[in-house]
C-alpha positions, 0 to 999 in steps of 0.5 A: 648421790656420792658425787653430791657428798663429794662436792659438799665435802670439796666445798667445805675443804676450800672453805676451810683454807689452810685449816682452822689453826692457821684461820685462828692465827690469822684472826689473832694477828687482827686480820680477817680470812680471805673469804671474809674479806670478800664478804665484807667488801661486796654486796651480801651473798653477791660473790660467785667464785671462778676456778674454785677447784684450780689447784697447784701440784700440792693440792692446797685448797685454791692454791692460796688464791680465791678469784671471782666476780660479785657486785658493790652497790649493785655494780659488777666488780671482779675480785681476787683475794689472796689466802695467807693461811694456804702457803702464806699466800705465796704466788705459784703458776696456778696461783698466778693463772687464776689471777690472770683469768679473773683479770682477763674476765674483768676486761672482757666484761668491762668491769672493775678489778679489785685485788685483796693482797696478803702474800708471802711473795713468790713461791720459792719451791716453784722457782722461775715458774713463779716469777713468770707468774708475776710477769703475766700479771703485770703484762695485763696490768699495763694492758688493761691500764686505762681500760678498766679501773684496777685497785689494790687493797694491801691487807698484809706485808708485800715485798720484792717483785710482788709490789710491783703489781699494785704499783701498776694499778690505779689506786692502793689501799693500806691499813695502818700497822698492817699493811707494808710495802717494800722492795727490800725487807729489814733483814736483808737490808740489814745483811747488806748495809748493816742498817737496822729499820722496822718494817713499818718505818721501812714500808708502812701505811703512814710512810707510803701515804705521807712521804713516798705518795705510793698509797693514796687511801689509808685506814685504821682497819680492814672494815674501815679501808673496805669502806673507802673502796666502796666509796672510791668506786661510786665516783667512777663510771659505771653501766648501772642507773645514774646516782640520784642529785644531791642538792646543796643548801644555800651556802655562801662560798665567799664566806670561806675566802678571806678579804685580805689576799695574804691571809691563809685559808683552807680550800677544802671548805670551798670545795665542799661549798661548791659540791653536792652535800657529803660528796667530798672524797679526797685522793692522797689526802696526806701526801703533798697537802699543798695540792688537793686532789679529790672527788666530788659530785656536782648535781650528781655528776662526779668531778675530779677536783685539782686545787692548790691549798694555801694552808700548806706551803702557800699552795705552791707547787713542788715535786711532789704535788707535781707528781700528784697532779699529773697522776690524778689528771690522768687517771680522771681522763682514763675513765672519762671523769671531768676535771675542775681546777681551783686555782690560787698559786703564786708559782712553783717552789723556788730553791736549789734542792727542787731545782737540783732534783728536777722541778722542771721535769716534774712540773712539766708532767702537769702541763703534759697531763692537762694538755693531753686530757681530753675530758671536759676541763674547767678552771676557776681562778679563786685568788692568785694565778702567777707565772708558769704555774697559772699556765700549767694548771689548765689555762685556757691556752693549754686547753681548758674548755672554760676559765672563770675568775673571781672578782679578786683574782690576780692573773700575771707573770708574777705577783704585783709587789715583784712586778712593781719592784722590777718594772720600776726600779729606777723610779722607785729608788729616785723617790723621796719615799721608796716604800710608798712609791713601791706601794703606788706602783704595785696597786697600779700594776694590780689594778690595770695588769693583774685584774681579771678584767684585763685577762677578760678583755684579751679573751684569756678567760671566758667570764668573771663571776661571783663566788656564790654563783659558781656552783650553778655556773659549773654545773651548766658548764659541765652539762654543756660539755658532756658530749664533747669529743675531742680526738687527736687528728694525727696518727701516733703510737704515744707521747713521751711523758717527762716521767 
């Protein structure tokens, strides 16, 4: 009986974390406690704590981290939540040991791992032992990369070496005005350089989602962020029952594509018109907006979408878009998510700045990612597909399983106007009306060289299809490719991606 009382007392102590005062301070800062966060994220009463009584030499409750497993929409997940009320959530030897244990368990059970991060960094008083703990975590981040989904949910400031574990995971979620990620904080930065900058400007959610590209998803509150986490997981493969199919009501996709090939439009309505209803879920929405990366469902099947967006930078590809694309393609390939490319691109963005900063190297990442990917890959050329950008974005030559084009598509080395000017320069100059002559040569090039039927005759695309029949064709094509099994027929350790 005494031991039963002791068990109840110990569990009560663990539940209190760092004590009532510190938990109240957490609340006053607009933050939930670690246990409340787990409860908000997981299905009701599904959490089972692991290594609950493990603590460091100081004997603090849980040593500042809660680890365990539960379910999200009935699907098994592993989770660890750092408790800021216990030693500021700082990482010591036992803290790291608990995290490593749940990481190993996630891998053994082939379950997604979700990290709820709210920590002051390495525990200073433990010195090198704390730093070694980070190394143990990093090693597992890398070892389990591509084997299980790893998600980092940032719920407070994260600085120094602590930021590298999130950076090694598949997706990073941040809360506006609450989450920050920095290598060097404002105080150290001022001491070293004299520069004064606010923490939010240096490493806040807005900066990382719009400029650096470190964060993939952002929300205004913790509750909204947890909804995004649950939605994100729903697109990843799982061992549960297949998601019910969501049929799309009859909608003309062609209505969203302007007749004039030079008119700017938004690609998002076209994507939504092809997808199951209410299934569009964008990845890195605020970053490199000239390229859309998103998840959709087609007849219930999760699909990763890469699409140029003419609404921003005419849909051309720059360095940031290249990195965004390659990262997304490789993520989808890791977890067997088919890929769909909706292409409307006139090329890579020209200019001294892009060239001098390595546009060639960054653009090569797209080529590498698509050529390496073995999942089903389909491309639909919506409007323009010019030059190296056409080749890079999952062309037939690069390994696409199917490539379709809409009737108004143009596929060529360059746009008709530029091509006509180069090929017929002398004829145009000798003409009595150079402007009229250029237009004639341009139209001739568009009809005889750039039109999709020319590419179809050479088997460079598989078919020319109507926009409004595209959804059904995609469903059929992905169904055919469901049993695709493409493996390298040579042995090597790994390729050398142009990072």
